[in-house]
C-alpha positions in Angstrom: 0.2 0.2 -0.1 3.0 2.3 -0.6 0.9 4.6 -3.1 -2.0 4.9 -0.6 -2.6 8.5 1.0 -2.2 8.2 4.8 -4.5 10.9 6.2 -4.2 13.1 9.3 -6.7 14.8 11.2 -6.7 17.7 8.9 -6.1 16.2 5.5 -8.8 15.7 2.6 -9.8 12.6 1.0 -8.3 12.2 -2.6 -11.1 12.5 -5.1 -11.9 9.2 -6.5 -12.8 10.8 -9.8 -9.6 12.5 -10.1 -7.2 9.6 -8.5 -9.0 6.3 -8.7 -7.2 3.3 -7.3 -3.8 5.0 -6.1 -2.6 1.4 -5.8 -3.8 -1.0 -8.4 -2.8 -4.0 -6.3 -5.9 -3.2 -4.0 -8.6 -1.9 -6.4 -11.0 0.6 -4.7 -8.9 1.4 -1.8 -8.5 5.4 -1.8 -6.9 6.0 1.7 -5.8 5.0 5.0 -5.9 6.8 8.3 -4.9 5.8 11.8 -8.4 6.5 13.2 -11.8 8.2 12.2 -11.2 11.6 12.8 -14.1 14.0 13.7 -16.2 15.1 10.7 -14.2 12.6 8.5 -17.1 10.1 8.1 -19.3 12.6 7.0 -17.0 14.0 4.3 -16.3 10.4 3.2 -20.1 9.8 2.5 -20.4 12.8 0.7 -17.5 11.8 -2.0 -18.7 8.2 -2.2 -16.3 6.8 0.1 -16.8 4.6 3.0 -14.9 2.7 5.7 -14.4 -1.1 5.8 -11.7 -2.7 7.9 -10.9 -5.0 10.7 -9.9 -4.3 14.5 -6.2 -5.3 13.6 -5.9 -2.8 10.8 -5.9 1.1 10.2 -8.9 2.6 9.0 -9.4 1.7 5.1 -11.4 3.9 3.1 -13.0 2.5 -0.1 -14.5 3.6 -3.3 -15.1 0.3 -5.4 -15.6 0.2 -9.1 -18.0 -1.2 -10.1 -20.5 -0.1 -7.1 -23.5 -2.2 -6.0 -26.5 -0.4 -5.8 -30.2 -1.1 -5.3 -32.7 1.0 -7.3 -35.9 1.0 -5.0 -38.2 0.4 -8.0 -36.3 -2.8 -8.8 -36.6 -4.3 -5.4 -37.5 -7.9 -5.9 -40.1 -8.9 -3.6 -40.5 -12.6 -4.3 -43.7 -14.3 -3.7 -42.4 -16.1 -0.6 -41.4 -12.8 0.9 -45.0 -11.2 0.1 -46.5 -14.1 2.1 -44.0 -13.3 5.1 -45.0 -9.6 4.7 -48.7 -10.2 4.7 -48.5 -12.1 8.0 -46.0 -9.2 9.3 -48.4 -6.5 8.7 -51.5 -8.3 10.0 -49.9 -9.7 13.3 -50.2 -7.1 16.0 -47.2 -8.5 18.0 -44.9 -7.7 15.0 -43.8 -4.2 14.3 -41.1 -1.8 12.7 -39.3 0.7 14.8 -37.3 3.3 13.2 -34.4 5.0 14.9 -35.7 3.6 18.2 -32.6 2.3 19.5 -30.0 2.7 16.9 -27.3 1.5 19.0 -29.0 -2.0 19.5 -29.2 -2.5 15.8 -25.5 -1.5 15.2 -24.5 -3.8 17.6 -26.6 -6.7 16.4 -25.1 -6.2 13.1 -21.8 -6.4 14.5 -22.1 -9.7 16.3 -24.2 -11.5 13.5 -22.7 -14.6 12.2 -22.2 -14.5 8.6 -21.2 -17.3 6.1 -17.4 -17.2 5.0 -16.8 -14.4 7.4 -14.5 -14.4 10.4 -15.2 -11.7 13.0 -16.7 -8.2 11.9 -15.7 -4.9 10.3 -18.1 -3.0 12.8 -15.4 -2.2 15.5 -16.1 -0.1 18.5 -14.8 2.9 16.6 -17.3 2.0 13.8 -20.1 2.1 16.1 -19.2 5.3 17.8 -18.4 7.1 14.5 -21.9 6.1 13.3 -23.5 6.9 16.7 -22.5 10.4 16.0 -24.0 10.4 12.5 -27.1 9.3 14.0 -27.1 11.9 16.6 -26.5 14.5 13.5 -29.7 13.1 11.9 -27.4 11.4 9.0 -27.8 7.7 10.2 -30.9 5.6 10.8 -31.7 2.3 12.0 -34.7 0.1 11.0 -35.4 -2.8 13.6 -38.0 -5.7 13.3 -39.9 -6.5 16.7 -41.6 -9.4 17.4 -43.2 -10.1 20.4 -41.2 -7.2 22.1 -38.0 -8.8 20.8 -35.5 -7.2 18.1 -35.6 -10.0 15.5 -34.0 -8.4 12.6 -33.0 -5.0 11.0 -30.5 -2.8 9.4 -28.8 0.7 9.7 -27.8 3.1 6.9 -26.7 6.7 6.1 -28.5 9.4 4.4 -27.2 12.7 2.9 -29.3 14.9 0.5 -31.3 12.5 -1.6 -28.9 9.5 -1.1 -29.2 6.5 0.9 -26.3 4.1 1.6 -27.1 0.9 3.2 -24.5 -0.1 5.6 -25.2 -3.4 7.1 -28.2 -5.8 8.1 -28.9 -8.8 10.5 -31.3 -11.6 10.8 -32.4 -13.6 14.0 -35.4 -14.9 12.3 -36.2 -16.2 9.0 -36.8 -12.9 6.4 -36.5 -10.2 9.1 -33.3 -8.5 7.4 -35.4 -8.7 4.1 -38.7 -7.0 5.7 -36.4 -4.4 6.9 -34.7 -3.8 3.6 -38.3 -3.8 1.9 -39.5 -1.3 4.4 -36.3 1.0 3.3 -37.1 0.4 -0.4 -40.7 1.3 -0.2 -40.0 4.3 2.1 -37.4 5.3 -0.5 -39.9 4.9 -3.5 -42.3 7.1 -1.8 -39.3 9.8 -1.4 -38.1 9.8 -5.0 -34.9 8.3 -3.9 -33.0 7.2 -6.9 -30.8 4.5 -5.4 -29.8 2.8 -2.3 -25.8 2.4 -2.3 -25.1 -1.5 -1.5 -21.3 -0.7 -1.7 -20.3 -4.3 -2.7 -21.6 -7.1 -4.9 -23.0 -10.3 -3.1 -25.3 -12.7 -4.4 -27.6 -12.1 -1.5 -28.2 -8.4 -2.7 -28.1 -9.6 -6.5 -31.1 -11.7 -5.5 -33.1 -8.6 -4.0 -32.7 -6.6 -7.2 -29.1 -4.7 -6.5 -26.9 -4.5 -9.3 -23.3 -3.3 -10.1 -22.8 0.0 -12.1 -19.6 2.0 -13.0 -18.0 4.0 -10.0 -18.2 7.0 -12.3 -21.4 6.8 -12.9 -22.1 6.5 -9.1 -20.1 9.4 -8.3 -21.6 11.6 -10.8 -25.1 10.7 -9.8 -24.2 11.0 -6.0 -23.0 14.7 -6.6 -26.4 15.5 -8.2 -28.7 13.8 -5.5 -26.7 15.4 -2.6 -28.4 18.7 -3.6 -31.6 17.1 -3.0 -33.8 17.9 0.0 -36.6 15.1 -0.5 -35.5 13.0 2.5 -37.4 14.1 5.7 -35.9 14.3 8.9 -36.4 12.9 11.4 -37.5 9.4 9.6 -41.1 8.4 10.6 -42.7 5.2 9.1 -44.1 1.9 10.6 -44.6 -1.5 9.2 -47.8 0.0 6.8 -45.1 1.2 4.6 -44.8 -2.7 3.3 -48.2 -2.7 1.9 -46.5 -1.1 -1.0 -45.3 -4.5 -2.2 -48.7 -6.1 -1.9 
């Protein structure tokens, strides 16, 4: 990583449009820092950059090419998920909480077991940094509650007219999919063009996400950052899921 920029507390990120992949041996890695400095996370998102690293690493900042995105209108609500949603919306013991306990959702994402993944990238530093974004109104959680128990959910980041998906978890079948379906329905209602999913996975592909070129993503990001179609605070409940029925 000899060509990668090491950022101090006052340093700006290199622009991924002007200087993509400073080290071709690590595609998508834009910069490195010793820690997440105050204000750095918000600046990163508005440049299409996000952190992804482990406890034993410095903070690694990424802008991958291609970029995985989910257009809310393209969300695939398969018949099996529609059946689950119908049961969910009619069961009085099941509901959605938006931004009610952000920390609990992030911690659940951090401790969720995932196939082919040892450990988590959601470090204590990440939890603290995203909690600060939440307190500023730029990070949000969608929690799926069943009989008083947190069984699934996701958290995300929003700036302007752009939503950046971060992580999901599920302790009950389809719980994380219900959270994503709710987010996609809410984004549809607010004319959000795409949800950033960062990196390509088969799971996201099955739900309708698709890769686009980094240049296309970054160009569109700069346009939608100027939009104000996302209301703060976020307010919706499980009735939003009827969008898919």
